[in-house]
BAMARSE-90310 format. One record per residue (C-alpha): residue in one letter; residue number from 1; x, y, z. Coordinates in Angstrom, 2 decimals. Layout:
N
R   residuo   num        xx        yy        zz
R         A   NUM         X         Y         Z
...
! end
This chain:
430
R   residuo   num        xx        yy        zz
R         M     1     27.27    -26.78    -19.53
R         L     2     27.91    -25.30    -23.31
R         K     3     27.18    -21.91    -23.68
R         P     4     24.26    -20.81    -26.20
R         D     5     24.94    -20.35    -30.13
R         L     6     24.61    -16.61    -30.25
R         S     7     25.79    -16.37    -33.86
R         N     8     22.23    -16.60    -35.43
R         W     9     20.42    -14.82    -32.70
R         D    10     16.96    -14.34    -34.02
R         P    11     14.00    -14.07    -30.61
R         E    12     11.44    -14.48    -33.64
R         H    13     12.13    -18.58    -34.74
R         A    14     12.15    -20.72    -31.56
R         E    15     15.48    -22.97    -33.15
R         T    16     17.79    -19.06    -33.09
R         W    17     16.44    -17.91    -29.64
R         D    18     17.19    -19.02    -26.13
R         S    19     14.82    -18.18    -23.71
R         K    20     16.37    -19.18    -20.59
R         L    21     19.19    -16.49    -21.40
R         A    22     16.84    -13.67    -22.74
R         W    23     14.42    -14.24    -19.11
R         R    24     17.84    -14.64    -17.32
R         T    25     18.47    -11.33    -19.08
R         L    26     15.43     -9.73    -18.03
R         W    27     15.85    -10.62    -14.35
R         I    28     19.36     -9.63    -14.11
R         T    29     18.91     -6.48    -15.79
R         T    30     15.28     -5.64    -14.13
R         Y    31     17.36     -5.39    -10.55
R         S    32     20.05     -3.59    -11.78
R         L    33     16.84     -1.18    -13.30
R         T    34     15.41     -1.39     -9.92
R         L    35     18.77      0.55     -8.60
R         T    36     19.62      1.98    -10.73
R         F    37     16.03      4.33    -10.06
R         A    38     16.49      4.27     -6.27
R         A    39     19.59      6.12     -7.49
R         W    40     18.17      8.50     -9.26
R         Y    41     15.07      9.73     -6.85
R         L    42     17.79      9.31     -3.68
R         V    43     17.97     13.08     -3.71
R         S    44     14.24     13.64     -3.94
R         A    45     14.30     11.58     -0.28
R         I    46     16.93     13.29      0.97
R         A    47     16.17     16.69     -0.16
R         P    48     13.02     17.52      2.26
R         R    49     15.12     17.20      5.48
R         L    50     18.32     18.41      4.53
R         N    51     17.11     22.10      6.19
R         G    52     16.35     20.00      9.26
R         I    53     20.06     18.37      9.80
R         G    54     21.31     21.58      9.75
R         F    55     21.48     22.87      5.96
R         D    56     20.21     26.97      5.12
R         L    57     18.61     26.02      1.76
R         S    58     15.64     28.60      0.22
R         T    59     12.70     26.78     -1.49
R         E    60     14.28     27.27     -5.36
R         Q    61     17.42     25.35     -4.30
R         L    62     15.88     22.69     -3.06
R         Y    63     13.90     22.13     -5.92
R         W    64     16.75     22.64     -8.01
R         L    65     19.06     20.00     -5.91
R         V    66     15.66     18.07     -7.14
R         A    67     15.13     18.59    -10.63
R         L    68     18.40     18.27    -12.19
R         P    69     18.71     14.27    -11.55
R         G    70     16.14     14.93    -14.18
R         L    71     18.19     17.33    -16.55
R         A    72     20.94     14.64    -16.13
R         G    73     19.29     11.72    -16.58
R         G    74     17.87     12.83    -19.98
R         L    75     20.91     13.63    -21.12
R         L    76     22.40     10.48    -19.82
R         R    77     19.62      8.60    -21.69
R         L    78     20.95     10.43    -24.96
R         V    79     24.17      8.58    -24.29
R         F    80     23.32      5.58    -23.11
R         M    81     20.52      5.11    -26.31
R         F    82     23.82      3.98    -28.53
R         L    83     25.61      2.13    -26.29
R         P    84     23.18     -0.95    -26.29
R         P    85     25.04     -2.67    -29.77
R         I    86     28.03     -1.18    -28.99
R         L    87     28.78     -2.09    -25.79
R         G    88     25.78     -5.36    -25.29
R         S    89     24.16     -6.31    -21.84
R         R    90     26.99     -7.56    -19.98
R         V    91     29.35     -4.76    -20.02
R         L    92     26.57     -2.50    -20.38
R         V    93     24.88     -3.52    -17.00
R         A    94     28.15     -4.04    -15.29
R         L    95     29.14     -0.43    -16.36
R         S    96     25.64      1.50    -15.45
R         S    97     25.60     -0.58    -12.39
R         G    98     28.92      0.58    -10.80
R         L    99     28.24      4.16    -11.09
R         L   100     25.76      4.09     -9.07
R         L   101     28.74      4.45     -6.28
R         L   102     29.28      8.05     -7.16
R         P   103     25.72      9.26     -6.20
R         M   104     25.44      7.33     -3.24
R         I   105     28.58      7.39     -1.26
R         G   106     28.79     11.47     -2.38
R         W   107     25.46     11.57     -0.69
R         T   108     26.86      9.72      2.31
R         L   109     29.14     11.66      2.69
R         V   110     27.08     15.20      2.26
R         A   111     24.25     14.49      4.79
R         R   112     26.98     14.21      7.53
R         D   113     29.12     17.90      6.48
R         T   114     26.80     20.34      6.81
R         S   115     29.21     22.94      5.98
R         T   116     29.30     20.83      2.23
R         P   117     29.28     23.69     -0.62
R         Y   118     26.02     24.49     -2.39
R         W   119     27.81     23.74     -6.23
R         V   120     29.18     20.37     -4.59
R         M   121     25.19     19.50     -3.49
R         L   122     24.46     20.31     -7.54
R         A   123     27.37     18.18     -8.70
R         L   124     26.09     15.29     -6.89
R         S   125     22.52     15.28     -7.68
R         F   126     23.78     15.77    -11.19
R         S   127     25.23     12.43    -10.98
R         A   128     22.31     10.86     -9.29
R         G   129     20.84     11.33    -13.43
R         I   130     23.33      8.36    -14.06
R         G   131     20.58      6.34    -12.68
R         G   132     17.90      8.13    -15.08
R         G   133     20.19      8.07    -17.72
R         A   134     20.95      3.88    -17.38
R         F   135     17.58      3.23    -18.43
R         S   136     17.76      3.70    -22.55
R         G   137     20.68      1.48    -22.15
R         L   138     18.61     -1.35    -20.36
R         M   139     15.08     -1.23    -22.08
R         A   140     16.55     -0.82    -25.60
R         S   141     18.72     -3.91    -24.61
R         T   142     16.58     -6.35    -22.89
R         S   143     14.20     -5.37    -26.14
R         Y   144     16.73     -7.78    -28.64
R         F   145     15.95    -10.72    -25.90
R         F   146     12.31    -11.41    -26.82
R         P   147     10.32    -11.89    -29.74
R         K   148      7.69     -9.58    -30.14
R         R   149      4.79    -11.22    -29.09
R         L   150      6.50    -11.36    -25.39
R         A   151      7.62     -7.52    -25.90
R         G   152      4.95     -5.85    -23.79
R         T   153      5.10     -8.88    -21.10
R         A   154      8.82     -8.08    -20.95
R         L   155      9.65     -4.70    -20.76
R         G   156      6.55     -4.34    -18.45
R         L   157      7.97     -6.59    -16.07
R         Q   158     11.22     -4.53    -16.56
R         A   159     10.13     -1.12    -16.48
R         G   160      7.86     -1.46    -13.84
R         I   161      9.79     -3.24    -11.33
R         G   162     12.42     -1.29    -12.35
R         N   163     10.03      1.77    -12.12
R         F   164      9.26      0.31     -7.97
R         G   165     13.17      1.88     -7.44
R         I   166     11.49      5.07     -6.80
R         G   167      9.03      4.09     -4.37
R         L   168     11.76      1.80     -2.96
R         I   169     14.43      4.68     -1.80
R         Q   170     11.23      6.95     -0.53
R         L   171     10.12      4.38      1.54
R         L   172     13.19      2.65      2.59
R         T   173     14.85      6.04      3.40
R         P   174     12.86      7.57      6.15
R         W   175     13.19      4.38      8.18
R         V   176     16.75      3.53      7.86
R         V   177     17.59      7.49      8.50
R         G   178     15.90      6.39     11.70
R         F   179     18.69      4.35     13.51
R         G   180     22.73      3.29     12.59
R         L   181     22.92      0.67      9.66
R         L   182     24.51     -2.88     11.30
R         G   183     28.55     -2.75     10.88
R         T   184     27.89      1.29     10.02
R         A   185     27.15      2.23     14.09
R         A   186     30.10      4.27     14.18
R         L   187     28.95      6.43     12.11
R         T   188     27.28      9.42     14.02
R         P   189     24.14     10.58     13.51
R         Q   190     23.03     14.35     12.69
R         S   191     21.24     16.23     15.27
R         E   192     17.83     17.82     13.95
R         E   193     16.01     20.62     15.28
R         N   194     13.58     19.48     17.99
R         G   195     17.11     17.28     19.03
R         Q   196     16.17     14.01     17.67
R         F   197     19.03     12.08     15.99
R         V   198     18.76     11.05     12.35
R         W   199     21.45      8.75     10.16
R         L   200     20.57     10.78      7.07
R         H   201     23.88      9.34      5.70
R         N   202     21.74      6.18      5.68
R         G   203     19.85      7.30      2.52
R         G   204     23.23      6.57      0.35
R         L   205     24.43      3.81      2.55
R         V   206     22.20      1.67      2.74
R         L   207     22.02      0.24     -0.90
R         I   208     25.76      0.34     -1.70
R         P   209     26.41     -3.79     -1.10
R         W   210     23.61     -4.37     -3.75
R         V   211     25.46     -2.28     -6.34
R         L   212     28.18     -4.03     -5.94
R         L   213     26.36     -7.43     -6.45
R         A   214     24.55     -6.05     -9.31
R         V   215     27.88     -5.69    -10.99
R         L   216     28.97     -9.34     -9.89
R         L   217     25.68    -10.91    -11.30
R         S   218     26.10     -9.09    -14.63
R         L   219     29.48     -9.85    -15.23
R         K   220     29.17    -13.58    -13.90
R         Y   221     25.77    -14.30    -15.72
R         L   222     24.96    -12.06    -18.77
R         R   223     25.97    -12.35    -22.53
R         K   224     26.23    -10.67    -25.30
R         V   225     23.56    -10.89    -28.18
R         P   226     25.40    -10.31    -32.07
R         I   227     23.06     -7.30    -32.46
R         T   228     25.61     -4.13    -33.23
R         A   229     25.10     -0.97    -35.53
R         N   230     27.38      2.39    -35.20
R         F   231     25.91      5.76    -33.77
R         R   232     25.47      7.21    -37.39
R         Q   233     23.21      3.37    -38.65
R         Q   234     21.21      4.37    -35.79
R         M   235     19.87      7.92    -36.44
R         D   236     17.65      6.55    -38.59
R         I   237     15.46      6.69    -36.30
R         F   238     14.73     10.36    -36.54
R         T   239     13.72     10.14    -39.85
R         I   240     10.12      8.20    -38.97
R         K   241      7.69     10.47    -38.00
R         H   242      6.43      7.36    -34.82
R         T   243      9.71      8.38    -33.28
R         W   244      8.50     12.00    -32.55
R         I   245      4.71     10.96    -31.94
R         M   246      5.75      8.17    -29.69
R         T   247      8.02     10.75    -27.79
R         A   248      5.61     12.82    -27.25
R         I   249      3.36     10.36    -25.39
R         Y   250      5.50      9.04    -23.02
R         L   251      6.79     12.52    -22.06
R         M   252      2.96     12.45    -21.57
R         S   253      3.49      9.78    -19.24
R         F   254      6.66      8.58    -18.19
R         G   255      7.48     12.36    -17.65
R         A   256      5.14     12.80    -15.15
R         F   257      5.37      9.89    -13.51
R         S   258      9.03     10.69    -13.03
R         G   259      8.66     14.27    -12.50
R         L   260      6.04     14.45    -10.11
R         A   261      7.90     11.12     -8.69
R         A   262     10.45     13.40     -7.45
R         Q   263      8.61     16.60     -7.19
R         M   264      5.69     14.92     -5.04
R         G   265      7.59     15.41     -1.36
R         L   266      8.02     19.20     -1.94
R         I   267      4.69     19.61     -3.32
R         I   268      3.09     18.72     -0.31
R         L   269      5.90     20.43      1.94
R         N   270      4.96     23.60      0.28
R         V   271      1.56     23.36     -0.18
R         Y   272      0.24     21.65      2.94
R         G   273      3.34     22.51      5.23
R         D   274      2.17     25.62      7.34
R         F   275     -1.06     23.75      8.93
R         E   276     -0.97     22.47     11.97
R         N   277     -0.30     18.23     12.15
R         A   278      0.98     19.33      8.71
R         P   279      1.00     15.54      6.59
R         D   280      5.12     14.27      6.32
R         P   281      6.07     14.95      2.58
R         L   282      8.27     11.06      3.12
R         A   283      5.44      9.39      4.83
R         F   284      3.06      9.82      1.33
R         A   285      5.75     10.66     -1.83
R         F   286      6.50      6.98     -2.35
R         I   287      2.83      5.87     -2.47
R         G   288      2.52      7.24     -5.76
R         P   289      5.13      5.93     -7.91
R         V   290      4.29      2.60     -6.14
R         V   291      1.30      2.77     -7.56
R         G   292      2.43      3.41    -11.16
R         A   293      5.57      0.87    -11.22
R         L   294      2.82     -1.79     -9.80
R         V   295      0.08     -0.92    -12.50
R         R   296      3.03     -1.01    -15.12
R         A   297      4.49     -4.53    -14.39
R         A   298      0.78     -5.85    -14.02
R         S   299     -0.54     -4.23    -17.76
R         G   300      2.51     -5.86    -19.98
R         P   301      0.99     -9.11    -20.33
R         L   302     -2.45     -7.91    -20.87
R         C   303     -0.64     -5.48    -23.54
R         D   304      0.44     -8.27    -25.46
R         R   305     -3.25    -10.03    -25.69
R         F   306     -5.02     -6.71    -26.37
R         G   307     -2.67     -4.23    -27.71
R         G   308     -1.16     -1.54    -26.31
R         A   309     -2.55      1.53    -27.80
R         I   310     -5.78      1.16    -26.38
R         F   311     -4.13      0.96    -22.91
R         T   312     -2.03      3.89    -24.15
R         F   313     -5.38      5.90    -24.52
R         I   314     -7.15      4.95    -21.50
R         G   315     -3.87      6.11    -19.27
R         G   316     -3.69      9.46    -21.09
R         A   317     -7.79     10.00    -20.56
R         G   318     -7.40      8.75    -17.39
R         M   319     -4.31     11.18    -16.44
R         A   320     -5.89     14.51    -17.84
R         A   321     -8.49     14.31    -15.44
R         G   322     -6.62     13.29    -13.00
R         T   323     -4.97     16.45    -13.43
R         V   324     -8.10     18.60    -13.64
R         F   325     -9.03     16.63     -9.98
R         T   326     -5.87     17.84     -8.33
R         A   327     -5.42     21.16     -9.73
R         F   328     -8.81     21.54     -7.32
R         F   329     -6.53     20.52     -3.77
R         L   330     -3.49     22.85     -4.57
R         T   331     -5.10     25.95     -2.78
R         P   332     -6.44     24.39      0.47
R         T   333     -7.72     26.19      3.34
R         D   334     -7.45     23.41      6.05
R         V   335     -4.96     20.24      6.05
R         G   336     -8.83     18.49      5.43
R         E   337     -8.17     18.68      1.91
R         F   338     -5.20     16.84      1.98
R         S   339     -6.75     13.79      1.46
R         G   340     -8.33     14.89     -1.94
R         F   341     -5.34     15.57     -3.28
R         L   342     -3.78     12.47     -2.39
R         G   343     -6.37     10.85     -4.24
R         G   344     -5.93     12.70     -7.13
R         M   345     -1.74     12.23     -6.91
R         I   346     -2.63      8.43     -6.68
R         A   347     -5.19      8.78     -9.79
R         I   348     -2.82     10.47    -12.04
R         F   349      0.29      7.96    -10.90
R         F   350     -2.19      4.62    -11.48
R         F   351     -3.12      5.79    -15.37
R         S   352      0.43      6.60    -15.98
R         G   353      1.21      3.16    -15.45
R         L   354     -0.84      2.15    -18.06
R         A   355     -0.26      4.47    -20.58
R         N   356      3.60      3.69    -19.84
R         A   357      2.91     -0.26    -20.22
R         G   358      1.02      0.87    -23.57
R         T   359      3.77      2.64    -25.18
R         F   360      6.58      0.00    -24.48
R         K   361      4.40     -3.00    -26.08
R         Q   362      3.37      0.01    -29.31
R         M   363      7.34      0.32    -29.80
R         P   364      8.58     -3.05    -30.57
R         M   365      5.31     -3.65    -33.41
R         I   366      5.66     -0.12    -34.99
R         F   367      9.42     -0.03    -35.37
R         P   368     12.05     -3.05    -36.71
R         K   369     13.92     -4.55    -34.20
R         R   370     17.10     -2.53    -34.21
R         Q   371     15.53      0.45    -34.67
R         A   372     12.23     -0.39    -32.13
R         G   373     15.77     -0.05    -29.49
R         G   374     16.66      3.41    -30.54
R         A   375     13.40      4.63    -30.14
R         I   376     12.83      3.08    -27.14
R         G   377     16.03      4.88    -25.82
R         W   378     15.16      7.66    -27.63
R         T   379     11.67      8.42    -25.92
R         A   380     12.85      7.50    -22.52
R         A   381     15.16     10.14    -22.78
R         I   382     13.36     12.54    -23.58
R         A   383     10.61     11.37    -20.96
R         A   384     12.94     11.50    -18.41
R         F   385     13.59     15.46    -18.77
R         G   386     10.43     14.98    -16.62
R         P   387     11.43     15.78    -12.79
R         L   388     13.87     19.08    -14.30
R         I   389     10.45     20.17    -16.44
R         V   390      8.14     19.30    -13.42
R         G   391     10.81     21.80    -10.84
R         L   392     11.51     24.18    -13.12
R         S   393      7.91     24.78    -13.64
R         L   394      6.69     24.79    -10.23
R         T   395      9.69     27.77     -9.55
R         A   396      7.93     29.74    -12.17
R         M   397      4.61     29.32    -11.73
R         S   398      1.73     28.14     -9.26
R         P   399      0.91     24.58     -9.01
R         T   400     -3.29     25.19     -9.77
R         A   401     -0.83     26.58    -12.99
R         F   402      0.55     23.76    -13.53
R         F   403     -1.58     21.12    -12.91
R         V   404     -3.87     23.17    -15.50
R         G   405     -1.24     23.38    -18.43
R         C   406     -0.31     19.19    -17.40
R         S   407     -4.11     18.34    -18.28
R         V   408     -3.87     20.35    -21.91
R         F   409     -0.61     18.45    -22.91
R         C   410     -2.71     15.06    -21.92
R         V   411     -5.17     15.89    -24.24
R         L   412     -3.51     16.27    -26.70
R         C   413     -1.13     13.57    -26.35
R         T   414     -4.06     11.06    -26.10
R         G   415     -5.67     12.26    -29.37
R         L   416     -2.45     11.43    -31.28
R         A   417     -2.61      8.13    -29.49
R         W   418     -6.14      7.72    -30.59
R         F   419     -6.33      8.63    -33.98
R         Y   420     -2.51      7.25    -35.03
R         Y   421     -2.90      3.81    -32.90
R         A   422     -5.96      3.08    -30.98
R         R   423     -9.07      3.81    -32.86
R         P   424    -10.84      1.50    -35.06
R         G   425     -9.16      1.63    -38.53
R         A   426     -5.96      3.65    -37.00
R         P   427     -3.17      3.37    -39.81
R         F   428     -0.55      2.10    -37.38
R         P   429     -2.45     -0.23    -34.82
R         S   430      0.29     -1.60    -32.50
! end
């Protein structure tokens, strides 16, 4: 079968758009993106159990281990955002997938050696940020393949399903650490303080075959569309005020989503861990990210129909209310208050999913095609600092003060979304 001619690629016209190639690119890239998010949050799934197998890490050291992938993800997104028009989807997706092997193999080895120096653990936490960094490249790349009328659906599906990788690793890890994986049972388990055995190294090991599959699929089935721009040409997005407005709004939505997803297990441990019959952090940490990811994926087609701005506005308002509600359950006197805390957190994740879907529909509408890819990459890069911002904030202030500060920021960003994009007569409806 002849490959389609991509020399005059333009998704806005049926005669110059290959829908089969576009959707094939979306699904393969989404598969890879799910794995990148799983790798990005691998440390958050493993860290709460490190001391239980013989490590001696302080609360601050654990927060830093979980926060560092956020720093790395944000910094690396500033690199990945420029790569789509330079490398093309095929090379970019294959390279991004292959680099995930570094944190996965690294944490497999660390979990088997409690004498590992802390600086090595920090370096491997930083390497997990490769998964977060790849988002800016993969999402921007996909935006080149679809017309504006389908941008909300395509990017909503990709980001929503990709975000599911967070819940996947946090849900999968507590299960797979309970037994020796097929073919690797010879790797001896670790012993916890209660005398039970745990295969904590499986957290990094379990996804390695699926990463290799992502590399192969990318090399075989993806192609590069002829959209090119050098580094200097892509800098023009920073002269547009909407780049900065959307950056603030996406920092509210995805920054909170990513930061709270990374730190939720440790928040549960530190706020409710001293009670008798305390909740297991790993049994609940995955719920919020899964809810947010599903809402984001499901909202994409609705954003195409009704516009993204209204979803961004409703999502921001809901996040503001959710953070205020949750703040009342961060100084508990009884473990029974945990249900209120969990309900508030799920509400925050739910509304963040709406806002995330809305923003990614807005950007292809606000910016021209090439600039939209850059704007998506840039805003995603800044929002990727969410785990770092949340982690550092929780080491510097109480959880209650942090959530109150979040609510204020949500109100400010929701106001921007309303004034510029969502209100009747808004100057830039999107």
